[in-house]
Steps between C-alpha positions, in 0.01 A plus 500: 500500500802628691749237631793508733757226447723414793828355386854418616826644359758244611853569613622388154316800343592758762714699243198556282418869502155662508472573127622150410250350738229715352580378151519141619159512664350667196631207297344258752163665458523488120599133502227407741232521236272683746273784372735769638401865467728703277552876464350689211691677225751423227721292724273301737672336793385278790345704781666382814696638796727365769418592855844657564840505318721214621855624564769326295671229719187422697284184500126521557279253683154657446529745206176627344387578143172663402334441167150508355306240298245611243260225605453302830660161535515238776780565746663156446500549122684837540748354753580206275558712197730736690698223663560327165622822345744585784866391485559166672701668782203729594198389691148646503399511866143630473247698305275768646192625311424868536219734396583704192436819706723395790810701572800429278746258647808744505295762679449273803868425572627687808776274639676170452648231718847363418736222606877546485684172514863522606779268386598401850437682823341854485774764557294668768310387805138526596597757760673716238186477286288602793729796572488603138121501497479693820643805333254778448664598174714311243658746253557353157554601142329366189583550135213619278474617144554859629808406697568403860243581764526481885213340694406340827483122468344430843132564417535269200600200710182324627663196662824300506623189683771231481387144462781258486734596210232725339393864548126553458371851452197700379577826318295774344453472125294768325541829331450684835807337645700189422801331658708254302592183677865523406512863623352385835764227536774743411398741770456220755846360431657848517334557838628156620854580387509240220778599267437252217171461325359163581409242227120459499201387300205742497148373474183710490257281692175685473348830386276670751223769503475798735364278780797253451258244347676282241358567151528135410253420782226718357163331441317510166274799457 
């Protein structure tokens, strides 16, 4: 019985890195008392995966974790066990039941929607954002394990708009091409002539598939 747990990473835990979050969620599953599937071998560990690594410094409103139970249980029983095992500051927002043969959760992620909340007025206008997006090419540089690499950011930006004091954007997020939210903001500010990096809070709102459907809205299968 494969399960997807939809949970929130609040602002207070935004500095938690991917590996720390992985270990925390493994502890949650162990504490839950559920019949969790473990790996085989001399050092068995909980078989689970997170949909996509959460960057350090970013909160998450609808993060997802995949795990497998060795026997079927009622949805509400699983939800209750997970919620009780979670830290008090984290909330379980939903549970999706998936067929054991269904595609693995991380393989479905293609993009993500973000919200960037500014401390005060955004340092650029809606017109400047529109002009930035109207470019046919946005040269950028990313740092990888092999060093720095130049790339075109424009095809990786699906959508972006200003709403009040927040920037909302949808960016590509998969091995075929990914754009970090902070890199996007850096390029936008540079284009708008902003000399000092703005103070912001980053939140990953939802993870999306190749058709831009939120993974947390998937039905049971």
